[in-house]
N, C-alpha and C positions, 0 to 999 in steps of 0.2 A: 263442242258437240262430240268430238272424238272421245273425250274423257267420259261423257255420259254414256256413250255407246259401249265403251270398254267396261264401265261399271255394270251395265246391264248384262253383258256377257259373263262377267264374273259372278253375278247373282244367279243366273240360270244354270251355271255349271259349264264346264268345257264340253264342246261337241266332239264326238269321236268321228269326225268327217275329214277326209283329205282336203286340205286347203287348195282351192283352184289357183292357177297362175293369174296374178293380178296384172292388168295392163298398166302401162305408164300413165301417170296423171297429167292432164292438160294444165296449162297456166291458169285457166278459169277455175278449175277445181282446186288448184293450190291456193288461189286467192280467196275462194269461198271457205276453204278450211282454215285460213288465217283470220277469219272474222272473229271478233270478240263474242263472248257468251251472251251479252246483253244487247246484241244487235237486233233491230226490229225485224230484219229479214228472216231470222231463225225462230221467231215467236211461234208460228204454226207448227213447225217441226218439233220444237221443244214441248208444245202442248200435247201433241200426239204421243211423243215418247214418254211424257209424264203419265198419261193414262195407261199406256202399256206397262210401265214399271209398277204402277199401283196395282193393276190386275195380277202381275207376277208376284208382287208382295203378298197379296191376299192368299194366293195359291200356296206360296211357301209357308205362310203362317199356319194354314190348315194342315199341311203335311207335318209341320213342326209339332203341332198339338197331338196328332196321331202318334208320332214317334215318342213324344214325351209320355203319353199314356202307357204305351208298351214298356217303356223304360221304367216307369214307376212300378208297374206290376212285377217286373223282374227284380227290381231293387227291394221291393217289399218282401218277396220270398227270401232273398238272401239276408236281409236284415233280421227276419224272424229266426233264421238259423243261427246268426252270429250274436244274438242278444245274450245268450247264456254265457258263451265264451268271453264276451266283452265284460260281463259282470265279474267273472273270476279274475280276468286280467286287470281290471280296474282296482279290485280289492288288493291284489298282489302288488300293484304299482304303489298304492297308497301306503301299504305296510313297508315297502322298500324305501319309499321317500321318508317316512317317519323314522325308520332306522338310520338312514343316512344323515338326516338332520340332527338326530340325537347324537350320533357319532361326531359330526362336525362341531356341535356345541360343546361336547365333552373335550374335544381337542383344543378348541379355542379357550375354554375355561382353564384347562391344564397349562396351556402356554402362558396365559395371563398370570396364573397363580405362581408359576415358577419364577417369574420375573420380579415378584414382590419381595421386599425385605422390610422387616419392622425394626424400629429402634427400641432400645431398652427402656427409655424414659416413657414410651407410650404403652408398655406392656401392662402396667398397673391399671390404666384406664380400660384397656381391652378386657382384662381379667374381671374388673368390676362389672362391665357390661355383660360379660358372659355369666357371671353369678346371677345377675338380674334375670337374664334369659332362662337360666336353669330353674330359678324360682317360678317363673311363669310357666315353664314346661311341667313342673311338678303340680302346679295348680291345674293345668290341663289334664295331667294324668289322673288327678283326683276326680275331675269332671268325667273323664272317660270311665273311671271305676264305677262312678254312680250310674253312668249309662249302661255299663255291663251288668250291673245289678238289676237295672230295669229290664234289660234283655233276658236275664235269667228268670225274672218273674214272668215275663211274657212267654218264655219257653215252658214254664210250669203250666201256665194256662193252656198252651198248645197241647201239652201231654194229656191234660185232663180232657180236652176236646177230642184227642185221638182215642182215648179209652172209651169215651161215649160213642165215637164213630165205629169202634170195633164191633159193638153189638149190632149196630145197623148194618155193618158190612156182612156180618154173619147171616143176618136175615136175607140181605140181597144176594149173598152167595147161594143160599138154598133156592132162592127164587129164580136166579139166572144161571143155574148149573147147566141147563139144557143148551143155552146159547153160548156157553163159555168157550167151546172149541172154535167156533167161528170168530169169536172176539179175539182169541189168543193170536190167531194168525195176523189179524189187523194190528194187534198191540205190538207184535214183534217189529212190524214195519215202522210203527209209530215210535217205538223205543229207539230203533236205529236212527230215525230222523231226529228224535229228541237228543240222543247222544251226540249226533253230528252238530246240531244247533248249539248244544251246551259246550261242545269243544270250541266251536267258532266264537261263542260268547266269551269263553274263558280266555281265548287268544286276544279278543278285543279288550277285555278287562286288563289283561297283563300289559298290553301295549299302552292302554290309557294310563295305568298306574305308573309305568316307566316314564311316560311323557310327563305326567304330573310331577313325578320325582325329579326328573331332569329340570323342569321349570322351577321347582322350589330350590333345587341346588343352584340353578342359574341366578335366581334373585338373591340368594344368600351370598353367592360368590360376587355378585355386583356390589352388594353392601361392603363386603370384606375388601374388595379391590379399591373401592372409593376411600375407605378408612386407611388402607395401606398406602394408597397414593399420597394422602395427606401426610401420613407419617414419613414417607420417603422424601417428600418435599422439605419437611422440617429438618429431617436428618441430613439431607443434602446441603441445606443452608448452613447447618451447624458445622458440617465437615468442611464446607467452603471457608467458613470463618476460621476454623482451626488451621486449614492449609494456608490461608492468607496470613495469619499470625506467624505461622512457621516460616513462610517465605520472607515476612518482614524481619523476623529475628535473624534469618540467614543473611539477608541483605545488610542489616545493621552490623552483623558480625564481619561480613566481608568489607563493609565501609570502614569499620574500626581497624581492620587489618591494613587496609590501604592507608588510612590516616597514620597508623603506627609506622608503616613503611616510609611515608613521607617525613614523619618526624625523625625517623632514624637517618634518613638522608640529610635532613637539616642538621641533626646532631653531628653527622659525619663531616658536613661542610664546616660546622663550628669547630670541630676538632682539627680539621685541616687548617682552618684559620689560626687556631691556637698554636698548631705546630709551626706554621709559618712565622707567627709572632715569636715563638720561642727561638726559631732559627735567627730571626732578626735580632732578638735580644742577645743571642750569643755573639752575633756579629758586632752588635753595639758594645758588648762587654769586651770583646777582643780589641775593638777600636779604642775603648777607654784605657785598656792596658797600654796601647801605643800612644794615645793622645789624651793626656790627663786634662787638658784644657776643656775637653767636651764632656766632662763627668756630669755637669749639671743637666745637660741635654739628655744624657742617658738616664738620669734619675726621672726626668719628666716622662721619658718613653716607658720606664718601668711602671710609673703610676698609671699610664694609659693601658698598659697590658693588664694591670691589676683590675682596672674597671671592666675590661673585656672579660676577665675571668669571673668577675662578679655577675656579669650578664649571662655567662654560660651556666653559672650555678643557678641563676633564676630560671633559665630554660629547663634545667634539670628538675627544679621544683615544679614547674608547670607539667612536665611529664609525669611527676608523682601524682599531681591532681587528676590527670587523665586516667592514671592507673586506678585511683580511688573511684572514679566514675565507672570504670569497668567493673570494679568490685560491687558497686551499687547495682549495676545491671545484672550481675551474677546473683545477687540477693533477690532481685525481682524474679529471675528465672526459678530460683528455689521456691519462692512463694507460689508461683504458678504450678510448679510440680506438686507442692503440698495440696493445693486446691484440687488438682486432678486426682490425686490419691484419695482425697476425701470424697469426691464425686464417685470414684470407683467403688469405695466402700459402701456408699449410699445405694448405688445400683445393685451391688451384690446383695444387700439386705432386701431390696425390692424383689430381686430374682428369687431369693429364698421364700419370700412370702408368696410369690406367684406359683412356685413349685408346690408349696403347701396347699394353696387353693386348687391347683391342678389335681393333686392327689385326692382332695375331697370330691372334686367333680368326677374323677374316675370311679370312686366308690359309689357316688350317686348314679352314675351311668350303669354300673354293674347291677345295682339294685333295680333300676328301671328295666334293664334287659331281662332280668329274672322274672319280674312281674309280667313283662310283655310275652315271654315264652310260656309262662303259665296260662295267661289269657288265651294265647294261640292254641295251646293244647286243649283247653276246655272248649274252645270254639270248634276245633276239629272233631272232638268227641260229639258235640251237639250236632254237627253236620252229619256225621255217620249215623247217629240215631234217627235223624230226620229222614235221611235217604232210605234207611231200612223200612221205616214206617210208610214212606211214600210208595215203595215197591209193593207193599201189601195192600195199599189203598188205591190202586190204579183204576178200579171200577167206579169209585166215588169221585166224580169230577169236581164237585164243589169243594169238598174237603181238600182234595189235592191242589186245586188252584190256590186256596187260601194258604195252605202250607208252603206252596212254592213261592208265593209273594212274601211270606214271613221269612223264608230262607234267603230270598233275594235281599230283603232288608238287612238280615243278619250278615250276609256276605259283604254288603256295602259298608256296614259298620266295621266289620273286621278289616276290610281293605283300608278304611280311613285310619283305624288304629295302627295298622302296619305302616301306613305312610307316616303317621306321626312318630312312631318308634324309629323308623328309618331316618327321619329328620333329626331326631334327638341324637341318634348314633353318628350322623354326619357332623352335627355340631360338636360332639365330643371328640371325634377324629380331628376336626379342625383345631380344637383346643390343644390336642396333643402335638399336632404339627407346629402350632405356634410356640409351644413350650420348647420343642426341639430347636426351632429357629432361634429362639432367645438364648438357649444354651450355647449354640454355635456362635451367635453374635458375641456373647460374653467371652467365649474363649478367644475370638479374634481381637476383641478390645483388650483383653488381658495381655495377649501377645504384643499388641501395639504399644501398650503402656510399658511393658518390660523393655521393649526395644527402645522407646523414647528415654526411659531411665538410663539404659546403657549408653545411649548417645550423649545424654546430659552428663553422665559421669565422666565419659571420655573428654567432653569439652571442659569440664571442671578440672580434670587432671592436666590437660594442656594449658589451661589458663594459670593453674598453680605453678607449673613448670616455667611458664613465661615470666610470671611474677618473681619467682626465685632467681631466674637468670638475670632479670632486670635489677633486682636488689644486689645480686653479686657484682654485676657490672658497676652499679652506682657506688658500692663500697670500695671496689677496686679503683674507680676513678677518684674518689675522695682520698684514699690512701696514697695514690700516686701523686695527686696534687699536693698533699701535705709533704711528701718526700721531695717533690720538685721545689716547693717553697723553702724547705730546709736547705736543700742543696744550693739553691740560688743565694740564700743568705751566706752560707759558707763560701760560695764562690765569690760573692761580693767582698767578703772579708779578706779572702786570699788575694783577690785582685788588688784590693786597697793596699796590702802589705807588699805586693810584688814590685820589683824594680822594673823600670822601663826597658823593654827589649826581651823580657821573659814572657813568652806567649804559650808555651806548651809545658804541661807537667802531668804528674800521675793523676791529680784530681780532675784535670780537664779530660783525661782519657776515661776516667770512671764516669764523668758526666756524659761524655759521648756514648759510652756503652749503655748507660742507663736510659738516655734518650732513644737509642736504637731499640732497647728492650721495650720501652713504653710504646714506641710506634708499632713494634711487632705484636704486642698484646692488643693494641687497639685494632689492628688488622684482624687478629683472631676473633676479637669480640664482634666486629662487623660481619665476619664470615658466619659466626654462630647466629647472629640476628637474621641474616639473609636466609640461612637454612631453616630457622624457626618460621619465618614468614612463608617459605615454600611449603613446609609441612602443614601449616594452617590452611593454605589454599588447597592442598591435596585432601585435607580432612573435609573441607566443604564439598569437594567433588565426590568423595566417597559417600558423604551424607545424602546428596541428591541421587546417586546411583542406588543406594540402599532403599530410598523411598520409591524409586521406579520399580525395583525388583519386588518390593512388597505389594505394590499395586498389581503387577503382573501375576504374582502368586495368588492374590485374592480373586482376580478374574478367572484364572485357571480352575480354582476350586469351585467357583460358581458354575463354570461350564461343565465340570465333572458331575456336579449334582443334577444339572439340567439333563445331561445325556443319560444318567442312570434312571432318572424318572421317565425319560422318553422310552428307554428300553423296556421298563416295566409296563408302560402303557401299550407299547406295540405287542408285547406278549399277550396282554389281556385282549387286545383287539383280534389277535390271531385266533385265540380260543373262541371268542364270540362269533367270528366269521365261520369257523368250523361248525359250530352249532347251527348257524343260519343255513349253511350249505346242506346239512342233513335235513332240516325242515323243508327246504326247497325241493330236495329230491323226493320227499314224501308227497309233496303237493304235485310234482310233475307226473307221478304215477296216476293220480286222479285226472290230470289233464289229458293223458294219453287215452283214457277211456272216453272222455268227452270228444276227442278228435275222431274216434271211431264213429260215433254218432254223426258227427259233422260230415264225414266222408260219405255216409249213406245218403244224407240230404243232398250232397253235391252230385251224386250219381243220378238222383231223380231230376235235379236241375239240368243236367246234361241231356237227358232224354227229352225234356221239354224244349230245350234249345234246338235239337235236331228236328223236331216237328216244326218249329218256327222257321227254320232254314228251308225246309221243303216247301212250305207255303210261300215264302219269299221267292223261291226259284220259279214256281208256277206263275206268280205275278210278273216276274221279269220276262218270261217267255211271251206272255200275252202283250206286254207293252212293246217288246221288240218287233213283233209282227205288225203292230200298228205304225211304228216309226219307219218302216222300210219304204213306204210310199212317199214320205216327205223329204227324203234326202236330196233327190235330184232337183226338186223345186227350190230347196234352200241354197244349192250351189249356184243356180242361175240368178237368184235374187242377190246373192253375195257379189256376183260379177257386176250386176247392174249398179249396185251400191258403190263398188269401187270406181266404176266409170263416172258416176255422179260426183264422187269425191274429187277425182282428177279435174273434171270440168269446173267444179267450184273453186279449186285452188287457182286455176288459170284465170278465171274471171276476177277473183279477188286480187291477184297480182296485177292484172291490167288496171283495175280500179285504183289500186294504191299508186301505181305508176302515173296514171292520169292525174290523180289528186296532187301528187308531188309536182308534176309539170305545171298544173294550174296554179299552185301556190307560188312556184318559181316565176311564172309569167306575171302573176299578179304583183309580186314584189318588184319585178322589172318595170312593169307599167307604172307602179307608184313612184319609183325612183325617177323614171323618165318624166312623169308629170311634174314632179318637184323641180327637176332641172329645167323643163320648159317654162314653168312659172317663174323660176329665177332668171332665165335668160330671155328667150324669144318665144312667144306662144305659137308662132307659125312653124317652128322647127319641130320635126318628129311626127308630122301628120301621117306620112306614108307608113311609118313603123306602127303607129297606133292602128291604122286600118288593117295591116297584116296581123297584128295581135288579135284584133277583133275577129278576123276570119279564123285564126287558129283556135280561139276560144269557142267559136260556133262549131268548128269541127270536133273539138273535144266534147262539147255537150251532146252532139249526135252520137259520138262513140260511147258516151256514158249511158244514153238511152238504150243503145244496142246491148251494152253489158247488163243493164237492168233487166231487159227481156230475157237474156240468156240465164241470168241468175234466178229469175222467176221459174224458168223451165227446170233448172237443177233442183230448186226447192220442191217443186211438185214431184219430181222423181224421188227425192229424199223422203217425202211424206208417204209415197206409195211403198217405198222400201220399209219404212217403219211400220206401216199397216200390216205387212206380211211377216213381221218378226215373231208374232204369236205362233204361227204355223211352223216357222223355222225352229223356235225354241222347243215346241212339242216334238218335232222330228229329232232335234238334237238330243233331247232327254231319252227318247226311245232308242236312238243309236247308242247312246252312252250306256243305257241299261242292258242292251243286247251284248255289247262288247265287254262289259264288266264281268269279272268272275263271279263265283257263287256268292250270294248275299248272306252274310252271317250277322249275328247280333252286333258284333264289334264294328263291322263295316257300316251297318245301318247307323250306329251311334256316331261314328266318325263323319259319315255324310250329313247326318242331322246337325252335328256341331259345325261342319263347314258351311252348311246353308245358313245357320244362325249368324255365323261370323260374317258371311257375305252380305246378308241383309243389314247387319249393323254397320258394316263398312260403307254400304251404299247410302244408308241414312246419314252416316257421319260425313261422307263426301258431299252429299247435298247440302247439309247444314253448313259445312265449311265453305262451300262455294257461295252460298247466300251471304255468309258473313264476310267473305272476301269481296264480293260485289259491293256490299254496303260500305266496307272500309275504303275500297277504291273510289267510290263516289265522294265520300267525305274527304279523302285525300286530294281528289281532283279539285273540289271546291276550295279547299285550303290552299292548294298550290296556285290556283288562279288568283286568289286574294293576295298570296305572298308575291306572286309575279308582278301584279299591279303595284303593290306597295314598294317592291324592290325597284321597279322601273322609275317610280316617282322619286324614290330616294337616290337612285343613280343620277337622274337629271339634276336634282338639287346638289348632289355631290360634285357633278361636273362643273356646275356654275361656280360653286365654292372653290373648286380646284383651279378654275381659270383666274378667279380673283386672287387667290393665294399665290399662284404662279407669277402673276404680274407683280404683286407686292414683293415676292421673294427676289425676282429679277432686279427690281428697282433697288432693293436693299443691298443685293450683292454688288450692283454697280457702284452704289455709294461707298460700300465697304472697300471695294477694289481701288476706287479713286482716293479714299482716305489713306489706304496703305501706301499708294504711290506717292501721295503728297508727303506723308510722314517720312518715307525713305529719302525723298528728295531734300526735304528740309534738314534731315539729319546730316546728309552729305554737305549741304551748304553751311550748316553751323560748324561742322568739323573744319571745312576749308577756311571759314572766317576765323576760327580759333587759331588755326595754323598761321593765318596771315597776321593776326594781332601778335602772335608770338614771334614773328619775324622770320618764319621759315621760308616764305616766298619773297623773291627779289624781282622787282619790275625790270623787264628787259626791253619793253617797247614804250613809245611815247603815249601818254593817256589820251591824246586827241585821236591817234590812230586806233586805239582800243575802242573808243566810242563809236567811230565810223564802222569798224568791223562788227560791233555789237548790233548796230542798227541794221546792217546787211543781214546778220543772222536772224534777227526778228522777222524781217521781211520774208526771208526764205522759209522760216517756220510757218508763217501765215499762209504762204502759197501751198506748202505741203498739206496744211490742215484743210484748205479749201478743196484740194484734189481728193483727199480721203473722204470728205463729206459728200462730194459729188459721186464718188464710187459707191458709198454706202446707199445713196438714194437710187442709183442706177442698178445696183446688184443687191436686192434685199436678202438673198440667201446667204451673203457674206456680211450681213449687218453686224453680227456679234463680234467677229474678228476685227472689223474696221472700227467698231466702237472702242475696243481696247486700245487700238492705235491712237485714236483721238484722245483718250484719257491720258496716255503717256505724253502726248504732245502738250496737252493742257497743263499737266503737272510740271512740265519742264520750264514753263515760262516764269512762274514765280521764283524758281531757283536761279534762273538766269538774271532776273532783276536783282535778287539778293546778291 
C-alpha cells in the first residue's frame, strides 16, 4: 500500500508544502502496514486508489498531448530553418567520406603492391597475357574511333540545325525586342544559377570519375595481386627446395669431414700399433742377437707383422676408394652448376624477349596517348563551339534543351574515353613496373649465381689441396715403408752375421735415428691433417654466415624500396590535401553567408519564445491563486493518514503475534494429545481446559482487532478520496513556487511527467507479475514440502533399518576380529609348545583343576555383565563389547 501511495505521489509531482510533524505509529498501524498487497482487507482501499490513479493518468495524458503539440510547432519551425544547411552539410560529408575511402583504398593497394615480387619464370606468361590485353584494348580503341566518327556526324547535323535556328532566332529577336530588357535581368539570375549548378555537376562528375577510376584500379590490382601471390608461392617453394638441397650438401660435406676425421683417428691408431709392433720387432731382434735359439719364433713374429702391414695397406686402399667417392660427389656438384648456368642463360633469353615486348608495348602506348590527346582536343573544340552557340540561342528554349542534351551525351562519351585511356595508361605503367622488377630480380639472381660459383670454386680448391696432401702422405708412407723393409732386411743380415754379445753398432744407431725421423714425420702429418679438418669446419661456418648476410642484405634492400615508395606516396597525399583545403575554404565562405540567414531566423524564433513565456507566466499566476486555499486541508488530511498508518501497523503486529501464539499453542496441544494417547487419557485434562480458555480469549482479541482494522480501513478510504483535492493544491503550490516557465522547463516537466507515468505503469505491471509468480511459487513450495515430508519419512524408516543392519554387521565384524586375534595368539603358543620352548613346571592334574576354576569364574563374570546390560540399557554398547571379549577368550582357553 505504501509503495502504491509513493508511486501516486511521484506521478502527480512533488508538492511544495512543508511536511507536518508525523506522530508516532501505534502497533496496530504498524501491523496494518505489514499486510501483504493481496490481503482481502485492502481490496476496497486499493480499488479507490486505482480509480484515483486512472483519473490522474487521463489528466496527465491530456496535458502531455498539449505539450507535444506546442513542441511539434516549435520543432517544425526550427527544422524548416535547418533544412538547407543540413543539405549542404550532408553533401560535404559525402564528398569527404568518398575522398577518405579513395585515399584508404589507395594506401591499401600500394601496401599490397609493394609486398609482391615476381619470379623470372612467370614473366613470359604475364607478358603474353599483357599482349592479349593490349590487342583487346586496340580493338576497343577502334570501336571508340568509330563512335567518335558517329559523334562527329551527329555534330554536323547539330550545326545544320543551329544554322536553321539562326533564321528563326533572328525573327524572334525582332519580335521580342521590346521585352528583351526585362528578360535579360531574369536571364542573368538564371545564368548564375546555371553556372552554379553546372559547377556542382562538374564536381559530381569528377568525383564519380575518380571513384570509377579507383574501382577499376582496385579490380586490376586484385587480379595482379592474385597472380603475384601464385607466383610468390611457386617461387617460395623453389627457393625452399634450393635451400634444402644446399643444407643437404652442407650436411653431407660436414659428415664427410667427420668421417674423414674418424678415419684419420683410425689410421693414427693403426700407425701407433705399427709403431708398437716395430718396437716389439726391435726388441725381438735384440733378443735374437742374444738368444739364437729363439730365431724361429722371431721369424714367426715377423710374418705376423707383415700380415698387419698388409692390413694397413688394405685400409689405405679403402681410404683411396672413399677419396674416389668424394671425386664423384664433386663431379655431381659440377653437373648441378652447369645446369644452373644453363637455366640462367635461358632466363636471360626470356628476359631479353620480355624487354623487346615491353618496348613494343611502350610504342603502342605512345601512339594510343597521341590519339587520345587528339580526340580530347577535338572534343574540347566542339564543346567551345557548342557553348558559344548556346549563349546566342538562350531565347530558343527547345533548341537549347536539345543542344544541352547532346552536349551532355558528348561529355559522357568523352568521360568514358578518358576513363579507358587512363586504364590503358595504368596498364602500361604496371607493365613498366613489372619490367623494372624483373630486371632487379635478374640482377639479384646474377649476384647469387656468382656468389655460389665463388663458393663452389673455393670448395673445389680446398678439396684439391686435401687430395694433394693425401697423395703426398700416401707416397711418403709407401716410400718410408719400402725403406723400412730394406733396412729390416739389412738388419736381419747383419744380425745373422753378428757374434753373440754384440748388441750396438752404427747401423743400429742409424736405424734408431730413422725410426725417430719416421715418428716425427708421422706426427707432423697428423698435425697437418688436424689443421686441414679445422680449416674445413671454419669454411662451413663462413659459408653459413655469408648466407645469413646475403639474406639480411636482400631484406634491407626491400625495406629501402618500400620506404622510398612510401615517401613518394606521402608527398602526393600532402599535395592533394593542400588542394582539398583550398576547396573547403571556398565552400566555407558560402556557408558563412548561409549562417547569416540562419541567425535572422533564430532572432524571430526568440521573439516567439518570449511571447510564449509571458503566456505561461500568466497561466501560472492564475493556478497559484486557486491552490492557496487547498494547502491547509492537505496538511490536515496528511496528519490523519499518518495516524491511520500507525494504527494499522499496531493492529497488524498484534494480529501476527496472536497468530504465532495460536500456532504455538496448537502445536503444544497436538503434542500433549499425542502423549496422552500414548500414556493415560485422563492425564492433562486441566491443561487442556486452560488452553481452551486461552484460545477463547485469543479469539475475542482477534474480533476486537478485526473491528479496529475495519475502522482504520475506513479512515484510509476517506484519505484516498481526498487525494484529488490534495493533488490539485499541490500542483497549484508547485506552480506558484516555481520560477518563470520557459519552453525548456516546460519540455523538462513534460518529459518528467511521461517518465513518471511510465514508471507507474511499469511498477503496476511488475507488481502484478510478482504476485502471480509468488502464487505459483507458493503452490510449488507446498507441493515440494509435502513430497519432501513423505520422502523424509521413508528415509527415516530406511535409516532405522540400515542402522540396525550396520550395528549388527559391526558387532559381527568386531567379534570376528577378536576371535582371529585370539586364535592367532593360541596358534603361536601351540607352535612354541611343539617346538619345545615351554617346559611344564606343574603337575597336569593341578593344571586341570585350575582351568576348571577359571572357567567357572569366567562364567560368573559373564552373568554379572549380562545382568548389568539388562539393568542399565544406556551402557549396553560398552557391556556388549565386554561380553564379546569374554566369549572370544573361551575357545582360546580350550585350545
